[in-house]
C-alpha positions in Angstrom: 19.0 41.7 36.0 15.6 40.6 34.6 15.7 37.3 32.5 13.6 37.2 29.3 12.3 33.6 29.2 10.9 34.3 25.7 14.2 35.2 24.3 15.7 32.3 26.3 13.3 29.7 24.7 13.9 31.2 21.3 17.9 30.6 21.7 17.4 27.1 22.8 15.2 26.5 19.7 17.7 28.4 17.4 20.6 26.3 18.8 18.6 23.1 18.6 17.6 23.9 15.0 21.1 24.8 13.9 22.4 21.3 15.0 19.5 19.8 13.2 18.2 17.9 16.3 14.4 17.5 17.2 13.0 18.3 20.4 12.6 14.5 21.1 16.4 14.0 20.7 17.4 17.0 22.7 14.7 16.2 25.4 16.4 12.6 25.6 19.8 13.9 25.9 18.9 16.4 28.6 16.8 13.9 30.5 13.7 16.0 30.2 10.4 15.5 28.6 9.9 16.6 25.2 6.7 18.5 26.1 8.7 20.4 28.8 11.3 21.3 26.0 8.4 22.7 23.6 6.9 24.6 26.8 10.4 26.0 27.6 11.0 27.1 23.9 7.6 28.7 23.8 8.2 30.4 27.1 5.4 28.6 28.8 7.6 27.1 31.4 10.5 28.5 33.1 13.5 26.2 33.4 15.5 25.8 36.5 19.2 26.3 36.6 19.7 22.5 36.3 17.6 22.4 33.3 19.5 25.2 31.6 22.7 23.4 32.3 21.5 19.9 31.0 20.3 21.7 27.7 23.7 23.1 27.4 25.4 20.1 27.6 22.7 18.3 25.4 23.3 21.1 22.7 27.2 21.3 23.0 27.1 25.0 24.3 27.5 27.0 27.4 24.4 28.3 29.5 25.1 32.0 28.9 24.4 31.3 25.1 20.6 30.9 26.3 20.7 33.4 29.1 22.5 36.2 27.6 22.9 35.3 24.1 26.9 34.7 23.8 28.6 31.3 24.2 32.0 30.8 25.7 34.0 28.0 24.2 37.3 28.5 26.2 38.0 25.0 26.8 35.7 22.5 28.3 35.7 24.0 31.9 31.9 24.9 32.0 31.1 21.2 31.3 32.9 19.9 34.5 30.9 22.9 36.4 27.7 21.6 34.7 28.4 18.0 35.7 28.9 19.1 39.3 25.6 20.8 39.2 23.7 18.0 37.9 24.4 15.9 40.9 23.2 18.7 43.4 20.0 18.3 45.3 17.4 21.4 45.1 18.8 23.1 48.2 22.4 22.9 46.8 21.1 24.2 43.4 19.5 27.1 45.1 22.6 27.9 47.0 24.6 27.5 43.8 22.2 29.9 41.9 22.5 32.6 44.6 26.0 32.4 44.9 26.3 32.6 40.8 23.8 35.8 41.1 26.0 37.3 43.6 29.3 36.5 41.9 27.7 38.1 38.4 27.3 41.2 40.2 30.9 41.5 41.5 33.3 43.8 39.5 
């Protein structure tokens, strides 16, 4: 599955605007730079899994809203998963991303 980073950036911007939030406010919530968020929204920068998770939390949605265009709102389970991912180092995040890619391919 090829990710469309232009569309991911548009989805992030759309969600941010729907909530009436500025890039500065979302950047602050996600603990990233506002220029970096601007670059993500314009598909100049490719966000890591961790940044996608941070943006999902900051914008009160799930990462799949950005990645595939649909959000899951079945409880708050995704938030606890996102919190676990936030404290992982790069090696752990790489492993988690590989596992999630493998898991999404399973039927």
